[in-house]
C-alpha positions as CSV (number, residue, x, y, z in Angstrom):
1,X,-23.2,-13.4,41.3
2,X,-23.3,-16.0,38.6
3,X,-25.5,-13.8,36.4
4,X,-23.1,-10.8,36.6
5,X,-20.2,-13.1,35.5
6,X,-22.1,-13.8,32.3
7,X,-23.6,-10.4,31.8
8,X,-20.4,-8.4,31.9
9,X,-18.7,-10.2,29.0
10,X,-21.8,-10.2,26.9
11,X,-22.3,-6.4,27.5
12,X,-18.7,-5.7,26.7
13,X,-18.9,-7.8,23.5
14,X,-22.0,-5.8,22.4
15,X,-20.4,-2.5,23.2
16,X,-17.1,-3.3,21.6
17,X,-18.3,-5.3,18.6
18,X,-16.6,-3.0,16.1
19,X,-13.4,-3.0,18.1
20,X,-13.4,-6.7,18.5
21,X,-13.6,-7.2,14.8
22,X,-10.7,-4.8,14.4
23,X,-8.7,-6.8,17.0
24,X,-9.5,-10.0,15.1
25,X,-8.3,-8.5,11.8
26,X,-5.1,-7.2,13.5
27,X,-4.4,-10.6,14.8
28,X,-5.0,-12.2,11.4
29,X,-2.9,-9.6,9.7
30,X,-0.1,-10.2,12.2
31,X,-0.2,-13.9,11.4
32,X,0.0,-13.1,7.7
33,X,2.8,-10.6,8.2
34,X,5.0,-12.1,5.5
35,X,2.3,-11.6,2.9
36,X,2.0,-8.8,0.3
37,X,-0.1,-6.7,2.6
38,X,2.5,-6.6,5.4
39,X,3.6,-3.1,6.2
40,X,0.6,-1.3,4.6
41,X,-0.5,1.5,7.0
42,X,-4.0,3.0,7.0
43,X,-5.0,6.2,8.6
44,X,-8.5,6.9,9.9
45,X,-9.2,9.3,7.0
46,X,-8.5,6.7,4.2
47,X,-4.9,7.6,3.4
48,X,-2.7,4.6,2.8
49,X,1.1,4.4,3.3
50,X,3.9,1.8,2.6
51,X,7.7,2.1,2.7
52,X,9.5,0.1,0.1
53,X,13.2,-1.0,0.1
54,X,13.7,0.3,-3.4
55,X,14.9,3.6,-5.0
56,X,12.3,6.3,-5.8
57,X,12.8,5.7,-9.5
58,X,12.1,1.9,-9.1
59,X,8.9,2.6,-7.1
60,X,7.8,5.3,-9.6
61,X,8.2,2.9,-12.6
62,X,6.4,0.2,-10.7
63,X,3.6,2.6,-9.9
64,X,3.3,3.7,-13.5
65,X,3.0,0.1,-14.6
66,X,0.4,-0.5,-11.9
67,X,-1.8,2.4,-12.9
68,X,-1.6,1.3,-16.5
69,X,-2.5,-2.3,-15.6
70,X,-5.4,-1.1,-13.5
71,X,-6.7,1.2,-16.3
72,X,-6.2,4.4,-14.4
73,X,-5.0,7.1,-16.8
74,X,-2.2,9.3,-15.5
75,X,-3.0,13.0,-15.4
76,X,0.2,14.3,-13.7
77,X,3.7,13.0,-13.1
78,X,5.8,15.7,-11.5
79,X,9.1,15.7,-9.7
80,X,8.8,17.3,-6.2
81,X,11.2,18.4,-3.5
82,X,10.7,15.1,-1.7
83,X,10.4,12.8,-4.7
84,X,7.5,12.5,-7.1
85,X,3.8,13.4,-7.3
86,X,1.6,11.4,-9.6
87,X,-2.1,11.8,-10.2
88,X,-4.5,9.5,-12.0
89,X,-8.3,9.0,-12.4
90,X,-10.7,6.1,-12.1
91,X,-14.5,6.1,-11.9
92,X,-15.1,9.5,-10.5
93,X,-12.0,9.2,-8.3
94,X,-8.9,11.2,-8.2
95,X,-5.9,9.1,-7.2
96,X,-3.1,11.1,-5.6
97,X,0.3,9.4,-5.1
98,X,3.3,10.8,-3.4
99,X,6.7,9.1,-3.5
100,X,9.0,10.4,-0.8
101,X,12.7,9.5,-1.0
102,X,13.9,8.4,2.4
103,X,17.3,7.2,1.3
104,X,18.9,6.0,-1.9
105,X,17.3,2.6,-1.4
106,X,14.1,3.3,0.4
107,X,10.9,5.1,-0.6
108,X,7.7,5.9,1.2
109,X,4.5,5.8,-0.9
110,X,1.4,7.7,0.1
111,X,-1.9,7.0,-1.8
112,X,-5.2,8.8,-1.5
113,X,-8.2,7.9,-3.6
114,X,-10.7,10.8,-3.4
115,X,-14.2,10.0,-4.3
116,X,-15.1,13.4,-5.7
117,X,-16.0,14.9,-2.4
118,X,-13.6,16.3,0.2
119,X,-14.3,13.8,3.0
120,X,-14.9,10.6,1.1
121,X,-11.8,8.5,0.6
122,X,-11.6,5.0,-1.1
123,X,-9.1,3.2,1.1
124,X,-9.6,-0.1,-0.6
125,X,-8.6,1.3,-4.0
126,X,-5.6,3.1,-2.4
127,X,-4.6,-0.2,-0.7
128,X,-4.9,-2.2,-4.0
129,X,-2.7,0.3,-5.8
130,X,0.0,-0.2,-3.1
131,X,-0.3,-4.0,-3.2
132,X,-0.2,-4.1,-7.0
133,X,2.8,-1.7,-7.0
134,X,4.6,-4.0,-4.4
135,X,3.9,-7.0,-6.7
136,X,5.2,-5.3,-9.8
137,X,8.3,-4.0,-7.9
138,X,9.0,-7.6,-6.6
139,X,8.7,-9.0,-10.2
140,X,11.0,-6.2,-11.5
141,X,13.6,-6.9,-8.8
142,X,13.4,-10.7,-9.4
143,X,13.9,-10.2,-13.1
144,X,16.9,-7.8,-12.5
145,X,18.5,-10.4,-10.1
146,X,17.9,-13.2,-12.6
147,X,19.6,-11.2,-15.4
148,X,22.5,-10.3,-13.1
149,X,22.9,-14.0,-12.2
150,X,22.9,-15.0,-15.9
151,X,25.6,-12.4,-16.7
152,X,27.7,-13.6,-13.8
153,X,27.5,-17.2,-15.1
154,X,28.5,-16.1,-18.6
155,X,31.4,-13.9,-17.5
156,X,33.0,-15.4,-14.5
157,X,35.8,-13.3,-13.1
């Protein structure tokens, strides 16, 4: 009886070792929920999503700054029925970005980094593009707020 009490947890740990790591990461991510990575969703096929509380134009300009900063040349920037579609390239990858207008002040970003082949996606690059865009967007919003505060102090009503 004592042996089965030890054997079952060990057997489960060996069988679920990949899942256990995922649970650990999920718990760690939940603890860091207020960080920059909060709200970034990954699908099993390497597509990454995030919804921003910002207009589609604000997210688009932040994305353009991010791609430039990361040295990823823009190859397409087209208005679509839902928002914008941008395409860039980087080291044998095609970066596809879709910005979907959810409301006047919320935008959903979808990023896919294709590694030249149909089934190979680079989720880490897609995630980094979203995280860097969030950082640029936050800086832009902070700068706009600071400018608004300065104007309010100069011109009190």
